[in-house]
N, C-alpha and C positions, 0 to 999 in steps of 0.2 A: 379593774382587773389588772393584776401585776404581771410582770414578765416571767418567763420560765427561769428557774433558779440559775441556769448556766448561760443565760443569754448575755450578749454584750451589754445591754442596758442594765441588767442585774449587776454585772461587774462594775459598771459605772457608778451605781448606787453604793456599792461596797467602798469604792474609792471616795465618794462624796462623804459617806458616814465617817470614814477614817480621817478625812480632812477636818470635818466638824469636831471630832474628838480631839484633834490637835489645836483647836481654836481657830482654824481657818474657815472661811466661808465654805460651806459644804457643797462643793461642785466636783463631780468626777467625770472623767473622759476615758474612752477606750478606742484604740485604733485597731481595726480588724482587716485582715487580708480577705477581700471579697470572695475570691475563688475557693479558698479553703476554710474560711471561718476562723482561721488561726488568729489569736490575739497577739498583736505585735507589741503593743504598749498599753499601759493603763496608768493613770495618774489622778491625783486629787490636787486641789489648789495648794500652793506652797508659798504664797506671797510673803507672809509673815516669817515663816521658817527660813526662807532663803533671802529675806530682806531684798526682794525683787518684785517690783510692781507688775512685771510681765510674767511671773510664774503662775499663770492661769493653768488649770487642768488641761485645757485643749492644747496649749503651746507645749507643755511638758510632754504630753502624749505624742504630739506630732514630732517633736525633736527626737524622742526615743525611738519611734517607729522609723523615722528617716535613717537614724543611725543603724538600726537593726537591718534595714534593707540596703544600706550603703547608697542611698539615693535621696536627693532633695525632692523628688517627685513621688507622690503616693497615689498614683493614678488608679490603681486597682485596689484601693483601700476605702473603707467606710469609717466614719467617726461617729461614736455614740457619746452624747454628753447630757448631763442632767438638767442643764439650763440653756436657753437660747444664747448662743455665743455673742459676746460683746463685739463692737466694731474691730478691735485689734485682732481678736481671735478669728472673726469671720474673714478678715483679709488674709490671715495666715492659712486658713483652710483653703482659700482660693489659690494662694501662691503654691501650696503643697499639691494642688490638683486633686484633692480628696474627691472621690467618686460620688459618695452619698453622705449627707449629714442627717443624723437622727438626733432629735433633742427632746427633753422632757418638758419642763415648764417654759412658757413664754416669759420674756423680760421686757415689759413695756417701758421701763425706766432706763435700762442699760443695754438692751439688745441691739444688735446690728444687722440681723437677718430679716426679720419680719417687723421690726420696730426700729425707731431711730433712723439712721441713715439708709436702712434697707440696701446694704452694700451690693447684694447680688442683682438688684434691679437697676444698678447704675451702668450706663453704657461704657464706662471705663473699666469695668470689672473684666479681667482677662479669662477667668474660669468660674463657672457657676455650677456648684454641685447640685445634685437632686436633693431637695430638702423635705424632711418629714418631721413635723413638729407634733407636740402633744403626746409623746410616748410616755405613758405612766405619769401624766401631767399632775394629777392630784398628789401622788406620792412625792414628786419632785418639789412641788410648791409647798407642801406641808413641812418637808425637811428644812427648807429655807426659812419658812415662817417660824418654826420652833426654834431654830438657831438664833434668829434675831430677837424673838420674844424673850429668850433666856438672858440676853445681853442688855435688855432695857431695865 
């Protein structure tokens, strides 16, 4: 079952598909103001385009949302992303004080939330968002599998 056409996760998939069309790994992220549902920022991966290994969808969306709010803290914001965040992005989510993290497919190889270092389970983690994984997981996984299948 897919998300509603105007849901934040649906918007994240639009960003992921656009990233894939640009030759980037198809991951999309959206930051939403929790109280109003207003989308503050949306982004897809731009590591190749920007020549920047840190230009992951989550970081780009967090940076844009922080700029839109004029604050480094996104305490009343939720992040929707199509793939489990990597350790770098998971730490940025913690630093930004994101309220809730919703993600699509798990990433057993590169994830940092429920796989790999499991950042939020570490006693040194300053802020732990509420985490909801598996949102439209099949669609998210297939988008990535198709992208990499075409490149082999």
